[in-house]
C-alpha positions as a Markdown table, in Angstrom:
| # | Residue | x | y | z |
|---|---|---|---|---|
| 1 | Met | 12.4 | 26.9 | 5.3 |
| 2 | Thr | 11.6 | 27.9 | 1.7 |
| 3 | Leu | 13.8 | 26.6 | -1.2 |
| 4 | Phe | 13.2 | 26.8 | -4.9 |
| 5 | Thr | 14.6 | 26.6 | -8.5 |
| 6 | Asp | 12.8 | 27.5 | -11.7 |
| 7 | Ser | 11.2 | 24.1 | -11.8 |
| 8 | Ile | 10.7 | 23.1 | -8.1 |
| 9 | Phe | 9.3 | 25.0 | -5.1 |
| 10 | Leu | 9.6 | 23.5 | -1.6 |
| 11 | Thr | 8.4 | 25.0 | 1.7 |
| 12 | Asn | 7.2 | 24.1 | 5.2 |
| 13 | Glu | 6.3 | 27.7 | 6.1 |
| 14 | Val | 3.0 | 29.6 | 5.9 |
| 15 | Ser | 4.8 | 32.5 | 4.3 |
| 16 | Gly | 6.4 | 30.1 | 1.8 |
| 17 | Phe | 2.9 | 28.7 | 1.0 |
| 18 | Glu | 1.7 | 32.3 | 0.2 |
| 19 | Gln | 4.8 | 33.0 | -1.9 |
| 20 | Cys | 4.2 | 29.8 | -3.9 |
| 21 | Arg | 0.6 | 30.7 | -4.5 |
| 22 | Gln | 1.6 | 34.2 | -5.8 |
| 23 | Thr | 4.6 | 33.3 | -7.9 |
| 24 | Arg | 4.0 | 29.7 | -9.3 |
| 25 | Ser | 1.9 | 28.9 | -12.3 |
| 26 | Thr | -1.5 | 27.4 | -11.5 |
| 27 | Ser | -0.8 | 24.7 | -14.0 |
| 28 | Ser | 2.0 | 23.3 | -11.8 |
| 29 | Met | 1.6 | 20.1 | -9.8 |
| 30 | Thr | 1.2 | 20.8 | -6.1 |
| 31 | Val | 1.6 | 18.3 | -3.2 |
| 32 | Ile | 0.8 | 19.3 | 0.4 |
| 33 | Phe | 1.4 | 16.8 | 3.2 |
| 34 | Cys | 0.0 | 17.8 | 6.6 |
| 35 | Leu | 2.0 | 16.4 | 9.5 |
| 36 | Lys | 0.1 | 18.1 | 12.2 |
| 37 | Gly | -2.9 | 20.4 | 12.7 |
| 38 | His | -5.3 | 21.4 | 9.9 |
| 39 | Ile | -5.3 | 23.2 | 6.6 |
| 40 | Ala | -8.4 | 24.5 | 4.7 |
| 41 | Leu | -8.1 | 26.0 | 1.2 |
| 42 | Glu | -10.3 | 26.7 | -1.8 |
| 43 | Leu | -10.3 | 24.3 | -4.7 |
| 44 | Gly | -12.7 | 24.6 | -7.6 |
| 45 | Gly | -15.0 | 27.0 | -5.8 |
| 46 | Ser | -15.3 | 24.9 | -2.6 |
| 47 | Met | -13.2 | 24.5 | 0.5 |
| 48 | Val | -11.2 | 21.3 | 1.0 |
| 49 | His | -9.9 | 20.3 | 4.4 |
| 50 | Ile | -6.5 | 18.7 | 4.9 |
| 51 | Gly | -6.0 | 17.0 | 8.3 |
| 52 | Glu | -3.1 | 15.3 | 10.1 |
| 53 | Asn | -1.4 | 12.7 | 7.9 |
| 54 | Asp | -3.4 | 13.7 | 4.8 |
| 55 | Leu | -1.8 | 14.1 | 1.4 |
| 56 | Phe | -3.3 | 16.7 | -0.9 |
| 57 | Val | -2.4 | 16.5 | -4.6 |
| 58 | Arg | -3.4 | 19.0 | -7.3 |
| 59 | Val | -2.6 | 17.9 | -10.8 |
| 60 | Pro | -2.1 | 20.4 | -13.7 |
| 61 | Ser | -5.2 | 21.8 | -15.4 |
| 62 | Gln | -7.1 | 21.6 | -12.1 |
| 63 | Gly | -8.1 | 24.9 | -10.7 |
| 64 | Phe | -6.1 | 26.2 | -7.7 |
| 65 | Gln | -6.4 | 30.0 | -8.0 |
| 66 | Pro | -5.4 | 32.1 | -5.0 |
| 67 | Gly | -8.4 | 32.2 | -2.7 |
| 68 | Pro | -9.3 | 31.9 | 1.0 |
| 69 | Tyr | -7.2 | 29.5 | 3.1 |
| 70 | Glu | -6.7 | 28.8 | 6.8 |
| 71 | Phe | -4.0 | 27.1 | 8.9 |
| 72 | Ser | -4.5 | 25.9 | 12.5 |
| 73 | Glu | -2.1 | 27.4 | 15.0 |
| 74 | Asp | -0.3 | 24.1 | 15.5 |
| 75 | Val | 0.0 | 23.3 | 11.8 |
| 76 | Gln | 3.1 | 21.5 | 10.4 |
| 77 | Phe | 3.2 | 20.8 | 6.7 |
| 78 | Met | 5.4 | 20.2 | 3.7 |
| 79 | Glu | 4.5 | 21.6 | 0.2 |
| 80 | Leu | 6.1 | 20.7 | -3.1 |
| 81 | Ser | 5.2 | 22.4 | -6.3 |
| 82 | Val | 6.6 | 21.0 | -9.6 |
| 83 | His | 6.7 | 23.0 | -12.9 |
| 84 | Ala | 4.1 | 21.8 | -15.4 |
| 85 | Ser | 6.8 | 20.8 | -18.0 |
| 86 | Ile | 8.4 | 18.5 | -15.4 |
| 87 | Tyr | 5.1 | 17.0 | -14.6 |
| 88 | Asp | 4.5 | 16.3 | -18.3 |
| 89 | Gln | 7.8 | 14.5 | -18.5 |
| 90 | Leu | 7.1 | 12.4 | -15.4 |
| 91 | Met | 3.7 | 11.6 | -16.8 |
| 92 | Leu | 5.2 | 10.3 | -20.1 |
| 93 | Asp | 7.7 | 8.2 | -18.2 |
| 94 | His | 4.9 | 6.6 | -16.1 |
| 95 | Met | 2.7 | 6.0 | -19.1 |
| 96 | Arg | 5.4 | 3.6 | -20.5 |
| 97 | Val | 5.4 | 1.5 | -17.4 |
| 98 | Glu | 2.1 | 2.4 | -15.8 |
| 99 | Pro | -0.8 | 2.1 | -18.2 |
| 100 | Arg | -3.4 | 3.1 | -15.6 |
| 101 | Trp | -1.8 | 6.4 | -14.9 |
| 102 | Trp | -4.6 | 8.2 | -16.7 |
| 103 | Gln | -7.2 | 6.6 | -14.5 |
| 104 | Lys | -5.1 | 7.5 | -11.4 |
| 105 | Gln | -4.8 | 11.1 | -12.6 |
| 106 | Gln | -8.6 | 11.3 | -13.1 |
| 107 | Phe | -9.1 | 9.8 | -9.6 |
| 108 | Leu | -6.8 | 12.5 | -8.2 |
| 109 | Arg | -8.8 | 15.2 | -9.8 |
| 110 | Ala | -12.0 | 13.9 | -8.2 |
| 111 | Asn | -10.3 | 12.9 | -4.9 |
| 112 | Pro | -7.4 | 15.2 | -4.2 |
| 113 | Ile | -7.0 | 14.2 | -0.5 |
| 114 | Phe | -6.1 | 10.8 | 0.9 |
| 115 | His | -4.9 | 9.6 | 4.3 |
| 116 | Leu | -1.4 | 8.0 | 4.8 |
| 117 | Asn | -0.5 | 5.3 | 7.2 |
| 118 | Ala | 2.6 | 5.4 | 9.4 |
| 119 | Val | 4.9 | 3.8 | 6.8 |
| 120 | Ser | 3.7 | 6.1 | 3.9 |
| 121 | Arg | 4.2 | 9.1 | 6.2 |
| 122 | Gln | 7.8 | 8.2 | 6.7 |
| 123 | Phe | 8.4 | 7.8 | 3.0 |
| 124 | Cys | 6.9 | 11.3 | 2.4 |
| 125 | Ile | 9.2 | 12.8 | 5.0 |
| 126 | Ala | 12.2 | 11.0 | 3.6 |
| 127 | Tyr | 11.6 | 12.2 | 0.0 |
| 128 | Phe | 11.0 | 15.8 | 1.3 |
| 129 | Asp | 14.3 | 15.6 | 3.3 |
| 130 | Leu | 16.2 | 14.4 | 0.2 |
| 131 | Leu | 14.8 | 17.4 | -1.8 |
| 132 | Val | 15.9 | 19.8 | 0.9 |
| 133 | Leu | 19.4 | 18.4 | 1.0 |
| 134 | Gln | 19.7 | 18.6 | -2.7 |
| 135 | Leu | 18.3 | 22.2 | -2.9 |
| 136 | Glu | 20.5 | 23.4 | -0.1 |
| 137 | Ala | 23.7 | 21.8 | -1.5 |
| 138 | Lys | 26.0 | 23.6 | -3.9 |
| 139 | Gln | 24.7 | 23.5 | -7.4 |
| 140 | Thr | 26.3 | 20.7 | -9.5 |
| 141 | Glu | 26.3 | 19.7 | -13.1 |
| 142 | Tyr | 23.7 | 17.0 | -12.4 |
| 143 | Arg | 21.5 | 18.8 | -9.9 |
| 144 | Gln | 18.5 | 19.1 | -12.2 |
| 145 | Gln | 18.7 | 15.4 | -13.1 |
| 146 | Ile | 18.9 | 14.4 | -9.4 |
| 147 | Leu | 16.0 | 16.6 | -8.5 |
| 148 | Met | 14.0 | 15.0 | -11.4 |
| 149 | Ser | 14.9 | 11.6 | -10.1 |
| 150 | Ile | 13.7 | 12.4 | -6.6 |
| 151 | Ala | 10.5 | 14.0 | -7.9 |
| 152 | Arg | 10.0 | 10.9 | -10.1 |
| 153 | Ala | 10.4 | 8.6 | -7.1 |
| 154 | Thr | 8.0 | 10.7 | -5.1 |
| 155 | Thr | 5.4 | 10.4 | -7.9 |
| 156 | Met | 5.9 | 6.7 | -8.1 |
| 157 | Glu | 5.3 | 6.4 | -4.4 |
| 158 | Met | 2.0 | 8.4 | -4.8 |
| 159 | Leu | 0.9 | 6.0 | -7.6 |
| 160 | Asn | 1.6 | 3.2 | -5.2 |
| 161 | Tyr | -0.8 | 4.7 | -2.7 |
| 162 | Leu | -3.4 | 5.0 | -5.4 |
| 163 | Asp | -3.1 | 1.3 | -6.3 |
| 164 | Lys | -4.7 | 0.4 | -3.1 |
| 165 | Met | -7.8 | 2.6 | -3.9 |
| 166 | Leu | -8.4 | 1.6 | -7.5 |
| 167 | Gln | -9.8 | -1.6 | -8.9 |
| 168 | Pro | -7.5 | -3.6 | -11.2 |
| 169 | Leu | -8.1 | -3.0 | -14.9 |
| 170 | Ser | -8.3 | -6.2 | -16.9 |
| 171 | Glu | -10.3 | -7.6 | -19.8 |
| 172 | Asp | -12.7 | -9.0 | -17.3 |
| 173 | Ala | -13.5 | -5.6 | -16.0 |
| 174 | Arg | -16.8 | -5.7 | -17.9 |
| 175 | Thr | -18.2 | -7.8 | -15.0 |
| 176 | Ser | -17.0 | -5.7 | -12.2 |
| 177 | Val | -17.6 | -2.1 | -13.4 |
| 178 | Asp | -20.3 | -0.4 | -15.4 |
| 179 | Arg | -20.0 | -0.2 | -19.1 |
| 180 | Ser | -19.1 | 3.5 | -19.4 |
| 181 | Asp | -16.3 | 3.2 | -16.8 |
| 182 | Tyr | -14.9 | 0.2 | -18.7 |
| 183 | Ile | -15.1 | 2.1 | -22.1 |
| 184 | Phe | -13.3 | 5.1 | -20.6 |
| 185 | Arg | -10.6 | 3.0 | -19.1 |
| 186 | Arg | -10.1 | 1.1 | -22.4 |
| 187 | Phe | -10.0 | 4.5 | -24.2 |
| 188 | Thr | -7.2 | 5.8 | -22.0 |
| 189 | Leu | -5.2 | 2.6 | -22.4 |
| 190 | Leu | -5.6 | 2.9 | -26.2 |
| 191 | Leu | -4.3 | 6.5 | -26.0 |
| 192 | His | -1.2 | 5.2 | -24.3 |
| 193 | Glu | -0.7 | 2.3 | -26.8 |
| 194 | His | -1.4 | 4.3 | -29.9 |
| 195 | Ser | -0.2 | 7.9 | -29.2 |
| 196 | Asn | 0.2 | 8.5 | -33.0 |
| 197 | Gln | -3.5 | 8.3 | -33.6 |
| 198 | Arg | -5.5 | 11.5 | -33.4 |
| 199 | Glu | -8.9 | 10.7 | -34.8 |
| 200 | Val | -11.8 | 10.1 | -32.4 |
| 201 | Gln | -13.3 | 7.9 | -35.1 |
| 202 | Trp | -10.3 | 5.6 | -34.9 |
| 203 | Phe | -10.6 | 5.1 | -31.2 |
| 204 | Ala | -14.4 | 4.7 | -31.4 |
| 205 | Glu | -14.1 | 1.9 | -34.0 |
| 206 | Lys | -11.6 | 0.1 | -31.8 |
| 207 | Leu | -14.1 | 0.3 | -28.9 |
| 208 | Glu | -17.0 | -0.6 | -31.2 |
| 209 | Ile | -19.0 | 2.5 | -30.3 |
| 210 | Thr | -19.9 | 5.8 | -32.1 |
| 211 | Pro | -17.6 | 8.8 | -31.8 |
| 212 | Lys | -20.4 | 10.8 | -30.2 |
| 213 | Tyr | -21.0 | 8.2 | -27.5 |
| 214 | Leu | -17.2 | 8.0 | -26.8 |
| 215 | Ser | -17.1 | 11.8 | -26.3 |
| 216 | Glu | -20.1 | 11.7 | -24.1 |
| 217 | Ile | -18.5 | 9.1 | -21.9 |
| 218 | Cys | -15.2 | 11.0 | -21.7 |
| 219 | Arg | -17.0 | 14.2 | -20.8 |
| 220 | Ala | -19.1 | 12.5 | -18.1 |
| 221 | Arg | -16.1 | 10.8 | -16.6 |
| 222 | Ser | -13.5 | 13.5 | -16.8 |
| 223 | Gly | -15.1 | 16.8 | -17.9 |
| 224 | Arg | -13.3 | 16.7 | -21.2 |
| 225 | Ser | -14.1 | 15.3 | -24.6 |
| 226 | Ala | -12.3 | 12.5 | -26.4 |
| 227 | Ser | -10.7 | 15.0 | -28.8 |
| 228 | Glu | -9.4 | 17.0 | -25.8 |
| 229 | Trp | -7.8 | 13.9 | -24.4 |
| 230 | Ile | -6.2 | 13.0 | -27.7 |
| 231 | Val | -4.8 | 16.6 | -28.0 |
| 232 | Glu | -3.3 | 16.4 | -24.5 |
| 233 | Ile | -1.6 | 13.0 | -25.2 |
| 234 | Thr | -0.3 | 14.2 | -28.6 |
| 235 | Val | 1.1 | 17.4 | -27.2 |
| 236 | Ala | 2.8 | 15.6 | -24.3 |
| 237 | His | 4.5 | 13.3 | -26.8 |
| 238 | Ile | 5.5 | 16.1 | -29.1 |
| 239 | Lys | 7.1 | 17.9 | -26.2 |
| 240 | His | 8.9 | 14.8 | -25.1 |
| 241 | Tyr | 10.5 | 14.2 | -28.6 |
| 242 | Leu | 11.4 | 17.9 | -29.0 |
| 243 | Lys | 12.9 | 18.3 | -25.6 |
| 244 | Asn | 14.5 | 14.9 | -25.0 |
| 245 | Thr | 15.8 | 13.9 | -28.4 |
| 246 | Thr | 17.8 | 15.4 | -31.2 |
| 247 | Leu | 15.6 | 14.0 | -33.9 |
| 248 | Pro | 14.9 | 16.4 | -36.8 |
| 249 | Ile | 11.4 | 17.8 | -37.1 |
| 250 | His | 10.5 | 15.7 | -40.1 |
| 251 | Glu | 11.4 | 12.5 | -38.3 |
| 252 | Ile | 9.3 | 13.4 | -35.3 |
| 253 | Ala | 6.4 | 14.2 | -37.6 |
| 254 | Ala | 6.8 | 10.8 | -39.2 |
| 255 | Leu | 6.9 | 9.1 | -35.8 |
| 256 | Met | 3.8 | 10.9 | -34.7 |
| 257 | Asn | 2.0 | 9.9 | -37.9 |
| 258 | Phe | 1.7 | 13.5 | -39.3 |
| 259 | Pro | 1.4 | 13.7 | -43.1 |
| 260 | Asn | 4.3 | 16.1 | -43.3 |
| 261 | Ala | 6.6 | 18.4 | -41.3 |
| 262 | Ser | 4.5 | 21.4 | -42.2 |
| 263 | Phe | 1.3 | 20.0 | -40.8 |
| 264 | Phe | 3.3 | 18.9 | -37.7 |
| 265 | Cys | 4.5 | 22.5 | -37.2 |
| 266 | Gln | 1.0 | 23.9 | -37.6 |
| 267 | Tyr | -0.4 | 21.5 | -35.1 |
| 268 | Thr | 2.4 | 22.3 | -32.6 |
| 269 | Lys | 1.9 | 26.0 | -33.0 |
| 270 | Lys | -1.9 | 25.7 | -32.6 |
| 271 | His | -1.8 | 23.6 | -29.4 |
| 272 | Thr | 1.3 | 25.0 | -27.6 |
| 273 | Gly | 1.5 | 28.6 | -28.9 |
| 274 | Met | 5.0 | 27.9 | -30.0 |
| 275 | Thr | 6.8 | 26.5 | -33.1 |
| 276 | Pro | 8.6 | 23.2 | -32.7 |
| 277 | Asn | 12.0 | 24.9 | -32.5 |
| 278 | Gln | 10.7 | 27.3 | -29.8 |
| 279 | Val | 9.4 | 24.3 | -27.8 |
| 280 | Arg | 12.8 | 22.6 | -28.2 |
| 281 | Arg | 14.7 | 25.6 | -27.0 |
| 282 | Glu | 12.4 | 26.1 | -24.0 |
| 283 | Lys | 14.5 | 24.9 | -21.1 |
| 284 | Ile | 13.9 | 24.5 | -17.4 |
| 285 | Asp | 17.0 | 25.3 | -15.3 |
């Protein structure tokens, strides 16, 4: 069974897995749940091994180019691929209620496979079945919104699994984690709370460190500089305002703390390759 729209691809077949690899953007979010048997595939130049009841998650911007892979003869699996723009929206939604989403995303980049217990397994199967039913049903006016809701619930469930693996983040974290980890966590929280700030200097001053030290910590912890993190958050919020509101460009520019609409348009063009109006018109059916 292989089902798909422009935004979602769903399969439990080896042939569907290959089709997804060949036709879907490598910037999509991919989730593979192995119910039985074994899957080996290349990720970032090395092979990862997905066993029974393992959940594999590849977040956007993480390499997953077509390469060697292997399925055991008895394999049973479910694969869900979600378009990058859908992932961006889900990410923004979670940032408003889940300040540790950035830490969880980084954890997933470093640890893409985790084992599910019996209850979590049933939840995964249930969400998969809901997606199948919706994709097989006759298309309705609210189909995209329903699919988004199921994808959002699936992502929230995944975040719930990660809660059990990550230490709680609090102001007392200085005593339980090393300093660089604490600073990186505080930085990502500040990004969430002050998404209209775009200067590394501003964040460094809040953290009482130098901009150079902040970027060194970010690169060591995530492979990206502080400025790259700031651009990613800024672009995600720009896309959110353009795609999900009818606010005029100059009002969005003001909300995002740009000096004027012209500068906002230049920034959007530079970091998305599109003008604000082009971003706004870009639709996922």
